[in-house]
C-alpha positions as CSV (number, residue, x, y, z in Angstrom):
1,M,0.0,0.0,0.0
2,M,1.2,3.5,-0.7
3,P,2.7,5.0,2.5
4,D,0.8,7.8,4.2
5,Q,2.2,11.0,2.9
6,Q,2.8,14.1,5.0
7,G,0.6,12.8,7.8
8,K,-2.4,12.3,5.6
9,R,-4.8,9.5,6.3
10,S,-5.0,7.2,3.3
11,I,-7.8,6.1,1.1
12,L,-8.0,2.5,-0.3
13,V,-10.1,1.8,-3.3
14,V,-11.2,-1.7,-4.2
15,G,-12.9,-1.7,-7.5
16,S,-13.0,-1.7,-11.3
17,I,-10.4,-0.5,-13.9
18,N,-11.7,-0.1,-17.4
19,M,-10.7,1.4,-20.7
20,D,-13.5,3.7,-21.9
21,V,-14.2,3.6,-25.6
22,V,-16.1,6.9,-26.1
23,S,-18.1,7.8,-29.3
24,K,-19.6,11.2,-29.7
25,V,-23.0,11.6,-31.4
26,E,-25.4,14.4,-32.0
27,R,-28.2,12.3,-30.4
28,F,-28.7,8.8,-29.1
29,P,-30.0,6.3,-31.6
30,Q,-33.4,4.8,-31.5
31,P,-33.7,1.0,-31.3
32,G,-32.5,-0.6,-34.5
33,E,-31.2,2.8,-35.8
34,T,-27.6,3.3,-37.1
35,L,-26.1,6.8,-36.6
36,S,-22.8,8.2,-37.9
37,G,-20.5,9.0,-35.0
38,L,-18.6,12.3,-34.6
39,G,-15.4,10.6,-33.4
40,T,-14.1,7.9,-31.0
41,S,-11.5,8.2,-28.3
42,F,-10.0,5.9,-25.6
43,F,-9.9,7.1,-22.0
44,P,-8.8,5.2,-18.9
45,G,-11.8,4.8,-16.6
46,G,-13.7,2.4,-14.4
47,K,-15.6,3.5,-11.3
48,G,-13.0,2.2,-8.9
49,A,-10.1,3.7,-10.8
50,N,-11.9,7.0,-11.4
51,Q,-12.6,7.4,-7.7
52,A,-9.0,6.5,-6.8
53,A,-7.7,9.0,-9.3
54,A,-10.1,11.7,-7.9
55,A,-9.0,11.0,-4.3
56,A,-5.3,11.2,-5.2
57,K,-5.7,14.3,-7.3
58,A,-7.6,15.9,-4.5
59,G,-4.6,15.5,-2.2
60,A,-5.2,12.2,-0.4
61,A,-2.7,9.4,-0.2
62,C,-4.5,6.7,-2.2
63,S,-3.9,3.2,-3.3
64,M,-6.0,0.7,-5.3
65,I,-6.7,-3.0,-5.3
66,G,-8.1,-4.1,-8.7
67,A,-7.3,-6.1,-11.9
68,V,-6.4,-5.4,-15.5
69,G,-6.1,-7.9,-18.4
70,S,-3.0,-9.2,-20.2
71,D,-4.1,-7.3,-23.3
72,P,-2.4,-4.0,-24.5
73,F,-4.9,-1.9,-22.5
74,G,-3.5,-3.2,-19.2
75,D,-0.3,-1.2,-19.1
76,A,-2.0,2.0,-20.2
77,L,-4.6,1.6,-17.4
78,V,-2.0,1.1,-14.7
79,G,0.1,3.9,-16.1
80,S,-2.9,6.3,-15.9
81,L,-3.4,5.5,-12.2
82,E,0.3,6.1,-11.5
83,D,0.2,9.4,-13.3
84,S,-2.7,10.4,-11.1
85,G,-0.7,9.6,-8.0
86,V,-2.4,6.3,-7.1
87,G,-0.5,3.5,-5.5
88,V,-0.7,0.5,-7.9
89,Q,1.2,-2.2,-6.2
90,S,-2.0,-4.2,-5.6
91,V,-3.3,-3.9,-9.1
92,L,-3.2,-7.5,-10.4
93,T,-2.9,-8.7,-14.0
94,K,-5.3,-11.4,-15.0
95,E,-5.1,-13.5,-18.2
96,G,-7.6,-12.2,-20.8
97,T,-9.1,-8.8,-21.6
98,S,-9.2,-5.7,-19.4
99,G,-12.6,-4.2,-18.5
100,L,-14.2,-2.1,-21.2
101,A,-16.9,0.5,-21.1
102,I,-18.5,1.4,-24.4
103,I,-19.8,4.9,-23.9
104,T,-21.9,7.1,-26.2
105,V,-22.0,10.8,-25.5
106,N,-24.6,13.1,-27.1
107,A,-24.4,16.8,-27.9
108,D,-25.8,17.7,-24.4
109,G,-23.0,15.8,-22.7
110,E,-25.3,13.0,-21.4
111,N,-24.0,9.5,-21.7
112,H,-25.1,5.9,-22.2
113,I,-22.7,3.2,-21.0
114,V,-22.4,-0.6,-21.6
115,L,-19.9,-2.5,-19.4
116,S,-17.8,-5.5,-20.3
117,E,-16.3,-6.6,-17.0
118,G,-13.2,-8.4,-18.3
119,A,-10.5,-8.7,-15.6
120,N,-12.7,-6.9,-13.1
121,G,-14.9,-10.0,-12.9
122,L,-11.8,-12.1,-12.0
123,L,-10.9,-10.1,-8.9
124,T,-11.6,-12.6,-6.0
125,A,-12.2,-12.2,-2.3
126,E,-8.9,-14.0,-1.9
127,D,-7.1,-11.5,-4.0
128,A,-8.5,-8.6,-2.0
129,A,-7.7,-10.3,1.3
130,A,-4.1,-11.0,0.2
131,E,-3.5,-7.4,-0.9
132,A,-5.4,-5.4,1.8
133,D,-3.4,-3.6,4.4
134,W,-5.6,-1.7,6.7
135,D,-2.8,0.1,8.6
136,G,-3.4,3.9,8.4
137,V,-6.4,3.6,6.1
138,Y,-9.1,6.3,6.7
139,A,-11.7,4.6,4.5
140,V,-12.1,2.0,1.9
141,L,-14.2,2.9,-1.2
142,L,-16.2,0.2,-3.0
143,Q,-18.6,0.1,-6.0
144,N,-20.5,-2.6,-7.9
145,E,-18.2,-3.3,-10.9
146,I,-16.3,-6.2,-9.3
147,P,-17.9,-9.4,-8.1
148,W,-20.4,-8.8,-5.3
149,E,-18.8,-11.6,-3.2
150,T,-15.5,-9.8,-3.3
151,G,-17.0,-6.5,-2.3
152,T,-18.9,-8.1,0.6
153,A,-15.8,-9.8,1.9
154,V,-14.0,-6.4,1.8
155,I,-16.8,-4.8,3.7
156,R,-16.7,-7.4,6.4
157,S,-12.9,-7.4,6.7
158,A,-12.7,-3.6,6.9
159,G,-15.4,-3.6,9.6
160,E,-13.4,-6.0,11.6
161,A,-10.3,-3.8,11.2
162,G,-12.2,-0.7,12.3
163,V,-11.9,1.0,8.9
164,R,-14.7,3.1,7.5
165,V,-16.6,1.6,4.6
166,W,-17.9,3.8,1.8
167,L,-20.1,2.1,-0.7
168,N,-21.3,3.5,-4.0
169,P,-23.7,0.7,-5.2
170,A,-23.3,1.4,-8.9
171,P,-24.4,-0.1,-11.1
172,A,-27.6,0.0,-9.0
173,R,-28.6,-3.0,-7.0
174,E,-30.2,-3.7,-3.7
175,V,-27.9,-3.9,-0.7
176,P,-28.6,-6.8,1.7
177,A,-30.1,-5.6,5.0
178,E,-27.2,-7.2,7.0
179,L,-24.6,-5.1,5.2
180,L,-26.2,-1.6,5.8
181,P,-25.1,-1.4,9.4
182,L,-21.5,-2.0,8.3
183,L,-21.5,1.0,6.1
184,D,-20.1,4.3,7.3
185,T,-21.1,6.2,4.2
186,L,-23.5,5.2,1.5
187,I,-23.4,7.4,-1.7
188,V,-26.1,7.0,-4.2
189,N,-27.6,8.9,-7.2
190,E,-31.3,9.0,-7.9
191,T,-31.4,5.6,-9.6
192,E,-29.3,3.9,-6.9
193,A,-31.2,5.5,-4.1
194,A,-34.4,4.1,-5.4
195,A,-32.9,0.6,-5.9
196,V,-31.5,0.5,-2.4
197,S,-34.3,2.3,-0.5
198,G,-37.4,1.4,-2.5
199,I,-38.3,5.1,-2.7
200,L,-38.4,6.9,-6.0
201,V,-36.1,9.9,-5.9
202,G,-36.3,13.0,-8.1
203,D,-35.8,16.0,-5.9
204,I,-34.4,17.0,-2.5
205,G,-37.6,16.1,-0.6
206,S,-37.7,12.5,-2.0
207,A,-34.0,12.2,-1.5
208,E,-34.4,13.1,2.2
209,A,-37.1,10.4,2.5
210,A,-34.9,7.8,0.9
211,A,-31.9,8.8,3.1
212,S,-34.1,8.6,6.2
213,E,-35.2,5.1,5.2
214,L,-31.6,4.0,4.7
215,L,-30.5,5.5,8.0
216,S,-33.3,3.6,9.7
217,R,-31.9,0.4,8.3
218,G,-28.5,1.0,9.8
219,A,-26.3,3.1,7.4
220,R,-24.5,5.8,9.4
221,R,-24.3,8.5,6.7
222,V,-26.1,8.8,3.4
223,V,-25.3,11.2,0.5
224,V,-27.8,11.4,-2.4
225,T,-26.5,13.1,-5.5
226,L,-29.1,14.8,-7.7
227,G,-27.1,16.2,-10.7
228,E,-27.9,19.8,-11.3
229,Q,-30.1,19.9,-8.1
230,G,-27.0,19.3,-6.0
231,C,-26.9,16.7,-3.2
232,L,-28.4,15.8,0.1
233,Y,-26.5,14.8,3.2
234,A,-28.0,12.9,6.1
235,E,-26.7,11.2,9.2
236,A,-28.2,9.5,12.2
237,A,-27.2,12.4,14.5
238,G,-28.1,15.8,13.1
239,D,-30.5,17.4,10.6
240,P,-30.1,16.6,6.9
241,F,-28.9,19.4,4.6
242,A,-28.6,20.1,0.9
243,V,-25.6,21.4,-1.0
244,P,-26.3,23.1,-4.3
245,A,-24.5,22.2,-7.5
246,Y,-22.3,24.6,-9.3
247,K,-23.7,25.8,-12.7
248,V,-21.4,25.0,-15.6
249,E,-21.9,24.0,-19.3
250,A,-21.4,20.3,-19.4
251,A,-19.2,18.7,-22.2
252,D,-19.1,15.1,-20.8
253,T,-20.6,13.8,-17.6
254,T,-18.9,10.4,-17.7
255,A,-16.9,10.6,-14.5
256,A,-18.8,13.3,-12.6
257,G,-20.2,11.0,-9.9
258,D,-16.8,9.2,-9.4
259,T,-15.0,12.6,-9.2
260,F,-17.5,13.7,-6.6
261,I,-17.0,10.6,-4.5
262,G,-13.2,10.6,-4.6
263,A,-13.0,14.3,-3.9
264,F,-15.4,14.0,-1.0
265,A,-13.5,11.1,0.5
266,A,-10.2,13.0,0.1
267,A,-11.6,16.1,1.8
268,C,-13.0,14.1,4.7
269,A,-9.7,12.2,5.1
270,Q,-7.9,15.5,5.3
271,G,-10.1,16.8,8.1
272,S,-12.9,18.7,6.4
273,E,-16.4,18.7,7.9
274,A,-19.1,17.1,5.8
275,R,-20.6,20.4,4.4
276,E,-17.2,21.8,3.5
277,A,-16.2,18.5,1.9
278,L,-19.4,18.3,-0.1
279,R,-18.9,21.8,-1.5
280,F,-15.4,20.8,-2.5
281,A,-16.7,17.6,-4.1
282,S,-19.4,19.5,-6.0
283,A,-16.8,21.9,-7.3
284,A,-14.6,19.0,-8.4
285,A,-17.5,17.4,-10.3
286,A,-18.4,20.7,-11.9
287,V,-14.9,21.1,-13.3
288,A,-14.8,17.5,-14.5
289,V,-18.0,17.8,-16.6
290,T,-16.5,20.6,-18.6
291,R,-13.8,18.2,-19.8
292,Q,-13.7,15.1,-22.0
293,G,-13.1,11.6,-20.7
294,A,-13.0,9.9,-17.4
295,Q,-9.7,10.2,-15.5
296,S,-8.5,12.8,-17.9
297,S,-11.3,15.1,-16.8
298,I,-10.6,14.9,-13.1
299,P,-9.2,18.1,-11.7
300,S,-6.4,18.6,-9.2
301,K,-6.9,20.0,-5.7
302,A,-5.4,23.3,-6.9
303,E,-7.8,23.5,-9.9
304,V,-10.8,22.9,-7.7
305,E,-9.7,25.5,-5.2
306,A,-9.2,28.0,-8.0
307,F,-12.6,27.2,-9.5
308,M,-14.2,27.7,-6.1
309,A,-12.4,31.0,-5.6
310,G,-13.6,32.2,-9.0
311,E,-17.2,31.3,-8.2
312,L,-17.0,33.1,-4.9
313,A,-15.6,36.2,-6.6
314,R,-18.4,36.2,-9.1
315,K,-21.1,36.3,-6.3
């Protein structure tokens, strides 16, 4: 694991590493329709890798447990993480293909994504147990792009070690009732909130209802992200509150949620209170959506702070 730098508490991410194949279109095709694309690019991505890159770029010491394939994409994916400052000693190489995300982005910056798990599907609970070192870890970040059994084993192991577990259940799926009390922080968008809580979410009011339901089931903190409507924060002790989103012109929303999560985790690990950390995370996501790609769009801590200073000066 990457050593803690300058007294910072570290972040460990256990999750997916993908190559994003991104095609730009004017609009999304209808079923059975063929459209001419406006260009195709390759960007290192994957929810786990994106969150790790975001945490590292936001100033946290961060390392990752994951898997890439033995194909030509593998070295590029590991190199991108290293370039972002992520410790990659526990990124394993599996025989076969790396994970792929086939992404279509329309003229409004919205995206459709199809995942091919590749090596991510071969990351086992035994792999994670062999690579995990909980010493000095502030929190472990998990998503749903590796086998559920692997993620569950990590949640239980982290809990036994007294390490905070942050779960972003994406792609959306129900979280078993016995796991919710093991979660320090559950971060969900509207779709994920509905899948986990059973409550449809479309605004701050319904987000608060979903968060309240999840808290009642045992989660300690819940963050519901609502895109342009900002986000809602709720915890067992204290009143919920909303944090507005920054208004920017979106070019590509591919890694916005992952940037938000990684930046939020990094800010918390560095001592920020929840409201301050959420403002920082919202600013990081706002900068990211103005850029193309996944990890290539994630801003540094200095860039986020400069953006926030500029927004404050304009008010």
